[in-house]
VOPAGU-2260 file (C-alpha; in pm, 1 decimal, decimal comma):
REM VOPAGU-2260
SITE   aa  ch    i         X         Y         Z
SITE  MET   A    0   14216,4   11145,0   15190,3
SITE  THR   A    1   14100,1   11493,6   15101,3
SITE  THR   A    2   13806,9   11677,2   15257,7
SITE  TRP   A    3   13593,1   11889,6   15023,8
SITE  PHE   A    4   13340,2   12137,3   15055,2
SITE  ASN   A    5   13045,4   12270,8   14858,8
SITE  VAL   A    6   13090,8   12624,8   14697,0
SITE  GLY   A    7   12857,2   12615,4   14413,5
SITE  LYS   A    8   12582,8   12439,0   14200,9
SITE  LEU   A    9   12617,2   12405,2   13803,7
SITE  VAL   A   10   12295,5   12498,1   13684,3
SITE  ASN   A   11   12314,4   12542,6   13330,8
SITE  THR   A   12   12581,6   12600,6   13060,5
SITE  HIS   A   13   12621,5   12930,2   12870,0
SITE  GLY   A   14   12695,1   12979,3   12544,3
SITE  VAL   A   15   12823,3   12739,7   12323,5
SITE  ARG   A   16   13227,1   12788,4   12432,1
SITE  GLY   A   17   13219,6   12580,0   12743,5
SITE  GLU   A   18   13119,3   12841,1   12994,2
SITE  VAL   A   19   12915,7   12727,3   13328,1
SITE  ARG   A   20   12666,5   12867,3   13493,1
SITE  VAL   A   21   12730,7   12860,0   13870,0
SITE  LEU   A   22   12494,7   12919,4   14172,0
SITE  SER   A   23   12762,6   13024,2   14418,7
SITE  THR   A   24   12742,0   12933,4   14778,1
SITE  THR   A   25   13074,3   13069,3   14860,6
SITE  ASP   A   26   13104,5   13426,8   15013,5
SITE  PHE   A   27   13508,3   13404,5   14840,4
SITE  ALA   A   28   13379,7   13383,9   14521,8
SITE  GLU   A   29   13672,0   13624,8   14342,0
SITE  GLU   A   30   13937,9   13366,2   14502,7
SITE  ARG   A   31   13705,9   13056,2   14457,1
SITE  TYR   A   32   13713,0   13099,1   14106,7
SITE  ALA   A   33   14034,5   13295,5   14039,0
SITE  ALA   A   34   14211,5   13183,8   13706,6
SITE  GLY   A   35   14424,5   12878,3   13804,4
SITE  SER   A   36   14239,5   12770,0   14076,1
SITE  THR   A   37   14155,3   12387,0   14149,4
SITE  LEU   A   38   13800,2   12291,4   14200,4
SITE  LYS   A   39   13615,5   11921,7   14200,2
SITE  ILE   A   40   13260,9   11878,6   13983,4
SITE  ALA   A   41   13117,2   11617,3   14131,0
SITE  PRO   A   42   12725,7   11479,6   14239,2
SITE  ASP   A   43   12800,5   11524,6   14612,7
SITE  ALA   A   44   13149,4   11579,9   14849,8
SITE  ARG   A   45   13229,9   11203,7   14852,9
SITE  SER   A   46   13211,2   11107,6   14532,3
SITE  ASP   A   47   13539,2   11126,7   14314,1
SITE  GLY   A   48   13391,8   11342,7   14032,9
SITE  VAL   A   49   13671,1   11514,9   13815,4
SITE  GLN   A   50   13911,7   11812,5   13929,8
SITE  VAL   A   51   13909,9   12106,4   13686,4
SITE  VAL   A   52   14133,0   12416,4   13691,8
SITE  VAL   A   53   13953,5   12749,0   13645,2
SITE  ARG   A   54   14056,1   12907,9   13298,0
SITE  SER   A   55   13802,1   13235,9   13341,8
SITE  HIS   A   56   13553,0   13382,2   13590,2
SITE  ARG   A   57   13302,1   13645,8   13504,0
SITE  ILE   A   58   12960,3   13759,3   13705,4
SITE  HIS   A   59   12619,7   13765,7   13465,4
SITE  LYS   A   60   12271,6   13837,5   13603,7
SITE  ASN   A   61   12339,4   13716,4   13954,5
SITE  PHE   A   62   12555,5   13410,5   13835,7
SITE  ASP   A   63   12897,7   13340,2   13828,8
SITE  LEU   A   64   13008,2   13194,3   13512,2
SITE  LEU   A   65   13337,3   12981,2   13468,6
SITE  THR   A   66   13558,4   12866,3   13182,4
SITE  PHE   A   67   13755,6   12553,8   13287,6
SITE  GLU   A   68   14118,0   12423,3   13124,1
SITE  GLY   A   69   14089,7   12153,4   12835,0
SITE  MET   A   70   13674,5   12214,0   12809,9
SITE  ASN   A   71   13626,7   12423,3   12486,1
SITE  ASN   A   72   13283,0   12402,0   12398,1
SITE  ILE   A   73   12921,5   12321,9   12543,8
SITE  ASN   A   74   12963,0   11912,7   12482,0
SITE  ASP   A   75   13248,1   11924,5   12692,4
SITE  VAL   A   76   13037,0   12084,4   13028,0
SITE  GLU   A   77   12668,2   11997,5   12921,7
SITE  GLY   A   78   12723,8   11628,2   13117,1
SITE  TYR   A   79   12795,8   11834,2   13462,9
SITE  LYS   A   80   12447,6   12028,1   13483,9
SITE  GLY   A   81   12303,8   11988,4   13820,1
SITE  GLN   A   82   12614,8   11855,3   13995,0
SITE  PHE   A   83   12830,2   12086,4   14259,5
SITE  LEU   A   84   13176,8   12268,9   14242,3
SITE  PHE   A   85   13387,4   12183,5   14539,4
SITE  VAL   A   86   13709,5   12349,1   14714,2
SITE  SER   A   87   13953,2   12110,3   14881,5
SITE  LYS   A   88   14002,4   12199,0   15264,3
SITE  LYS   A   89   14378,2   12241,3   15176,2
SITE  ASP   A   90   14251,0   12572,7   14952,8
SITE  LEU   A   91   14059,4   12741,2   15239,4
SITE  SER   A   92   14191,9   13062,1   15337,0
SITE  GLU   A   93   14255,4   13154,8   15690,7
SITE  LEU   A   94   13986,9   13403,4   15852,5
SITE  GLU   A   95   13970,0   13655,4   16101,5
SITE  GLU   A   96   13912,3   13629,7   16448,3
SITE  HIS   A   97   13526,3   13538,6   16498,7
SITE  GLU   A   98   13488,0   13446,0   16144,2
SITE  PHE   A   99   13395,9   13080,1   16124,1
SITE  TYR   A  100   13321,7   12854,5   15805,6
SITE  HIS   A  101   12992,3   12705,1   15825,2
SITE  HIS   A  102   13125,7   12337,6   15812,7
SITE  GLU   A  103   13332,6   12479,6   16182,3
SITE  ILE   A  104   13001,5   12543,2   16335,1
SITE  VAL   A  105   12730,8   12334,2   16216,5
SITE  GLY   A  106   12698,9   12003,5   16429,8
SITE  CYS   A  107   12868,5   12216,2   16740,5
SITE  THR   A  108   12714,3   12146,7   17085,7
SITE  VAL   A  109   12541,0   12486,3   17203,0
SITE  VAL   A  110   12570,7   12513,6   17608,1
SITE  SER   A  111   12398,1   12811,0   17762,6
SITE  ASP   A  112   12616,3   13050,5   18007,2
SITE  GLU   A  113   12426,5   12864,6   18294,2
SITE  GLY   A  114   12621,1   12528,7   18148,2
SITE  GLU   A  115   12299,3   12390,9   18035,5
SITE  GLU   A  116   12331,4   12179,1   17706,9
SITE  LEU   A  117   12093,5   12335,4   17456,5
SITE  GLY   A  118   12146,1   12111,5   17126,5
SITE  LYS   A  119   12334,2   12140,2   16842,3
SITE  VAL   A  120   12378,8   12373,6   16570,1
SITE  LYS   A  121   12183,2   12214,7   16261,2
SITE  GLU   A  122   12202,6   12497,4   16010,5
SITE  ILE   A  123   12312,0   12879,4   15905,2
SITE  PHE   A  124   12095,5   13090,9   15795,9
SITE  GLU   A  125   12260,7   13434,0   15611,2
SITE  THR   A  126   12002,8   13728,5   15654,7
SITE  GLY   A  127   12249,1   14010,7   15528,3
SITE  ALA   A  128   12222,5   14159,1   15869,5
SITE  ASN   A  129   12390,7   13887,3   16062,3
SITE  ASP   A  130   12386,6   13503,7   16047,4
SITE  VAL   A  131   12099,9   13288,1   16232,6
SITE  TRP   A  132   12228,4   12961,6   16373,7
SITE  VAL   A  133   11968,6   12709,5   16409,6
SITE  VAL   A  134   11983,1   12529,5   16726,2
SITE  GLN   A  135   11815,8   12177,8   16687,8
SITE  ARG   A  136   11685,7   12076,1   17050,0
SITE  LYS   A  137   11535,7   11770,1   17204,7
SITE  GLY   A  138   11152,4   11816,7   17261,9
SITE  LYS   A  139   11146,8   12182,3   17191,5
SITE  LYS   A  140   11150,8   12351,5   16886,9
SITE  ASP   A  141   11468,5   12481,2   16723,2
SITE  LEU   A  142   11638,6   12787,4   16904,3
SITE  LEU   A  143   11755,3   13068,7   16664,5
SITE  LEU   A  144   12057,4   13220,3   16752,0
SITE  PRO   A  145   12174,2   13542,8   16601,8
SITE  TYR   A  146   12549,7   13572,5   16557,5
SITE  ILE   A  147   12578,4   13856,9   16776,3
SITE  GLU   A  148   12838,3   13956,1   17041,2
SITE  GLU   A  149   12516,9   13968,6   17311,5
SITE  ALA   A  150   12401,2   13600,0   17196,2
SITE  ILE   A  151   12720,7   13421,9   17131,9
SITE  LYS   A  152   12970,8   13414,7   17403,2
SITE  GLU   A  153   13250,3   13187,1   17299,9
SITE  VAL   A  154   13354,6   12964,0   17007,9
SITE  ASP   A  155   13551,4   12638,0   17021,6
SITE  VAL   A  156   13598,0   12536,6   16703,9
SITE  GLU   A  157   13835,8   12256,4   16813,8
SITE  GLU   A  158   13616,5   12143,8   17104,6
SITE  ARG   A  159   13310,8   12166,4   16890,8
SITE  VAL   A  160   13108,2   12359,5   17209,1
SITE  ILE   A  161   12985,8   12703,5   17159,9
SITE  GLN   A  162   12865,2   12883,1   17458,7
SITE  VAL   A  163   12581,4   13123,6   17445,2
SITE  HIS   A  164   12374,1   13352,7   17598,5
SITE  VAL   A  165   12006,2   13288,7   17542,7
SITE  MET   A  166   11843,9   13665,2   17497,6
SITE  GLU   A  167   11512,1   13752,6   17644,6
SITE  GLY   A  168   11210,0   13682,7   17364,8
SITE  LEU   A  169   11480,1   13395,6   17193,1
SITE  ASP   A  170   11332,5   13071,6   17393,4
SITE  GLU   A  171   10974,6   13109,2   17303,3
């Protein structure tokens, strides 16, 4: 079974020639939306949806505009408004050392450098300067960990464990 990851949401059509307006959620838009790339359009990752091949990609007013092979007018794409675009796990690129896909981090157990289990990463915020990993804790408010060398000591995506140093002021 193929695993699919969300790369954007089809928010509207654009013009009458089958172009769709996508609110992108990927850091790799040029790669994901390159002509010839295969994507899935579906309401969620588990749905079968429809696989499409990107014919063209351009950027217009903070949106990615895409056309797909065989979908040449507005009637071909209108029904997909509000659905999501997914990329297959096999099409994900290898990342550099200390770079991770969000799906590799969310759900990992977070352990302090003293060995105390703190909770699990429930989401990631992109702030511009650095990502912030939100750790859900039992009986306490969420811990916000900046993805910086001083806080994140070791990430083991295979074991799904992240060792961290909780810097002064973060555990308020």
